[in-house]
C-alpha positions as CSV (number, residue, x, y, z in Angstrom):
1,M,-12.2,86.6,-48.3
2,A,-12.0,90.1,-49.9
3,D,-8.5,90.0,-51.7
4,N,-9.9,92.0,-55.2
5,G,-9.2,95.4,-53.4
6,K,-13.4,95.5,-53.4
7,R,-14.9,96.3,-49.4
8,P,-16.1,93.0,-47.5
9,S,-20.1,92.1,-48.4
10,I,-22.8,92.7,-46.2
11,V,-22.8,88.7,-45.9
12,E,-19.6,88.3,-45.4
13,W,-19.5,91.0,-42.3
14,S,-22.3,89.0,-41.1
15,L,-20.9,85.7,-41.0
16,I,-17.7,87.7,-38.8
17,L,-20.5,88.9,-36.5
18,V,-22.0,85.6,-36.0
19,L,-18.7,83.8,-35.3
20,V,-17.6,86.7,-32.6
21,A,-21.1,86.4,-31.6
22,I,-20.4,82.4,-30.7
23,L,-17.2,82.7,-29.8
24,A,-18.1,85.6,-27.6
25,T,-20.3,83.6,-26.0
26,T,-18.7,80.3,-25.6
27,A,-15.9,82.6,-23.6
28,L,-18.2,83.7,-21.6
29,L,-20.1,80.2,-20.4
30,L,-16.6,79.4,-19.8
31,L,-15.3,81.6,-17.5
32,G,-18.4,82.3,-15.6
33,D,-16.7,82.4,-12.3
34,Q,-14.0,84.8,-12.9
35,V,-17.0,86.9,-14.9
36,D,-19.7,86.1,-12.2
37,R,-16.8,87.4,-9.8
38,L,-16.6,91.2,-11.8
39,I,-20.7,91.1,-12.6
40,P,-22.3,89.0,-10.1
41,G,-25.4,87.2,-11.6
42,F,-24.0,88.0,-15.3
43,T,-23.7,83.6,-16.2
44,S,-27.4,82.7,-15.1
45,W,-28.7,86.1,-16.8
46,L,-27.0,85.0,-19.7
47,R,-27.6,81.1,-19.6
48,S,-31.3,82.4,-19.3
49,W,-31.3,83.8,-22.7
50,L,-30.0,81.1,-24.2
């Protein structure tokens, strides 16, 4: 993204953070059974926010 020696802009960081959040949420929903064994009720709480 920022090959010209400049630091990544706020917009680039925002896009990266949004993508990471979407991927993390998707992974948690797909791995819901394993996560629920570690943190009981976590996936139902997560789904209530979506």
